[in-house]
C-alpha positions in Angstrom: 0.0 -0.1 0.0 1.4 3.4 -0.9 1.9 6.2 1.5 -0.9 8.2 -0.1 -3.2 5.2 0.4 -2.1 5.0 4.0 -2.9 8.7 4.6 -6.1 8.7 2.6 -8.3 9.3 5.7 -5.8 11.8 7.4 -6.4 15.5 8.1 -4.2 17.9 6.2 -3.4 21.4 7.6 -3.1 24.4 5.2 -1.5 27.8 6.3 -3.1 30.3 3.9 -1.4 33.7 4.0 -1.7 36.9 2.2 1.1 38.1 -0.1 3.5 40.8 0.8 2.9 44.5 0.2 2.1 45.3 -3.3 2.3 48.7 -5.2 -1.5 49.2 -4.9 -1.5 48.2 -1.3 0.9 51.0 -0.6 -1.4 53.3 -2.6 -4.5 52.1 -0.8 -6.2 50.9 -4.0 -8.4 47.8 -4.2 -6.7 45.3 -6.5 -8.9 42.3 -7.2 -7.3 40.4 -10.0 -5.1 43.2 -11.3 -1.7 41.8 -11.5 0.3 44.2 -9.4 3.9 43.8 -8.3 5.4 43.7 -4.8 7.0 46.8 -3.5 10.6 46.6 -2.0 8.8 46.5 1.3 6.7 43.6 0.2 9.9 41.7 -0.8 11.4 42.4 2.5 8.2 41.2 4.3 8.5 37.8 2.3 12.1 37.4 3.3 11.3 38.2 6.9 8.4 35.7 7.0 10.5 33.0 5.3 12.8 33.0 8.5 9.8 32.7 10.8 8.0 29.8 9.0 8.5 26.1 9.7 8.6 23.2 7.4 5.9 22.4 4.8 5.4 19.4 2.6 4.2 21.7 -0.3 4.0 25.4 -1.2 1.2 26.6 -3.4 0.4 30.0 -4.7 -1.9 32.1 -6.6 -1.0 32.9 -10.2 -0.9 36.7 -9.5 2.6 38.0 -9.2 2.4 39.6 -5.9 1.4 36.2 -4.5 3.7 34.2 -6.7 6.7 36.4 -6.0 6.1 36.0 -2.2 5.9 32.3 -2.6 9.1 32.1 -4.6 11.1 34.0 -2.0 9.8 31.7 0.9 10.2 28.6 -1.1 13.9 29.4 -1.9 14.6 30.0 1.8 12.9 26.7 2.7 14.6 24.8 -0.1 11.6 23.9 -2.1 12.3 23.4 -5.8 8.7 23.4 -7.0 5.7 25.6 -6.5 2.0 24.3 -6.9 0.6 27.3 -8.9 -3.2 27.5 -9.1 -5.3 30.2 -10.7 -8.3 29.3 -8.2 -6.3 30.8 -5.4 -6.4 34.3 -7.0 -8.1 37.3 -5.4 -11.9 38.0 -5.9 -12.8 39.7 -9.1 -14.2 43.0 -7.9 -15.6 44.6 -11.0 -15.9 48.3 -11.2 -14.0 48.7 -7.8 -10.7 47.6 -9.2 -8.0 50.2 -8.8 -10.1 52.5 -6.5 -9.3 53.8 -3.2 -11.8 53.4 -0.1 -12.7 57.0 -0.4 -13.5 56.6 -4.2 -15.6 53.5 -3.5 -17.5 55.1 -0.7 -18.2 58.2 -2.9 -19.5 56.1 -5.8 -21.3 53.4 -3.8 -22.3 55.1 -0.4 -22.7 52.7 2.4 -21.7 49.5 0.4 -18.5 48.9 2.3 -20.0 49.2 5.8 -22.9 46.8 4.8 -20.6 44.4 2.7 -22.7 45.1 -0.3 -21.2 44.3 -3.7 -21.5 46.2 -6.9 -22.7 44.6 -10.1 -19.7 42.7 -11.6 -18.2 41.7 -8.3 -17.4 38.0 -8.1 -20.2 36.3 -5.9 -19.1 34.8 -2.5 -20.3 31.3 -3.6 -17.9 31.4 -6.6 -15.0 32.3 -4.3 -15.8 29.6 -1.9 -16.4 27.0 -4.6 -13.0 27.7 -6.3 -11.0 28.1 -3.1 -12.4 24.9 -1.6 -11.6 22.9 -4.7 -8.0 24.2 -4.7 -7.7 23.4 -1.1 -8.9 19.8 -1.7 -6.5 19.4 -4.6 -3.6 20.7 -2.4 -4.6 18.4 0.4 -4.5 15.4 -2.0 -0.9 16.0 -2.8 0.3 15.9 0.9 -2.5 14.0 2.8 -1.8 14.1 6.5 0.9 16.7 6.1 0.8 20.5 5.9 1.0 23.0 3.1 1.8 26.7 2.9 -0.6 28.6 0.5 0.1 32.2 -0.6 -3.1 33.9 -1.7 -5.0 37.1 -1.0 -6.9 38.9 1.8 -10.2 39.0 0.2 -10.7 35.3 -0.7 -9.3 34.2 2.8 -11.7 36.5 4.6 -14.6 35.5 2.4 -14.0 31.8 3.0 -13.8 32.4 6.8 -16.9 34.4 6.9 -18.9 31.7 4.8 -17.5 29.0 7.3 -19.0 31.1 10.1 -15.9 31.8 12.1 -14.3 35.1 13.3 -12.8 37.3 10.8 -10.5 40.5 11.0 -8.5 42.6 8.7 -5.4 40.8 7.4 -2.0 42.6 7.3 0.4 41.4 4.7 1.7 37.9 5.5 -1.2 37.3 7.8 -3.7 34.7 7.3 -5.5 31.7 8.6 -5.0 27.9 9.2 -7.5 25.6 7.4 -8.0 21.9 7.9 -9.1 19.4 5.2 -10.2 16.1 6.7 -10.4 12.6 5.0 -13.8 13.4 3.7 -12.6 16.7 2.2 -14.6 18.8 4.7 -12.9 22.1 5.2 -12.7 23.8 8.6 -11.2 27.1 9.3 -8.6 27.3 12.2 -7.0 30.2 14.1 -5.9 33.4 12.4 -2.2 34.1 12.4 0.3 37.0 11.8 3.6 35.8 10.7 5.5 39.2 10.8 3.0 41.5 12.6 0.1 41.3 15.2 -3.5 40.4 15.3 -5.9 42.4 17.4 -8.0 39.4 18.5 -6.1 36.2 17.7 -2.8 34.6 18.5 0.2 35.1 16.4 2.0 32.1 14.6 
């Protein structure tokens, strides 16, 4: 019997983190699926995070360069030669809000942000949950019973946590959440973490 068969019913843990600071993070602009580069600070954040993280059986990343570059920096430090790159780990598509600041969104769509309303063209939560869950299960299948590091995006991490009805808070760069995928591919959200910063209401990694 292969190791994969032996571990078929085992729970797999995923540490899912937001990427390092991007150019639009620094400008306070909503990115969505725009492919924005890391800043020098974002590169430094990824390098610092790499020194604080433990070992992983697999490292996965969104296709967007701010996540992929973050993952590449961490993978190099942890001596991982390969990344699992998955388009389903991308940030939500945010329609007309892409590239806008909070102030511009509030001016154009008053009250939407506070009430979590979404404009026409914004990717539905059900779509985010569906693709992220499918990506998580595929990652778990590659390292059953072990743990993987996933570099993704704040919006999709928070959407998934809210849909799983667990506490949610704003994520700084290189902050995120643990998730568990059991042998029946049921996804549970674990504690939130901050690799290089602090969380107001949760323990740090």
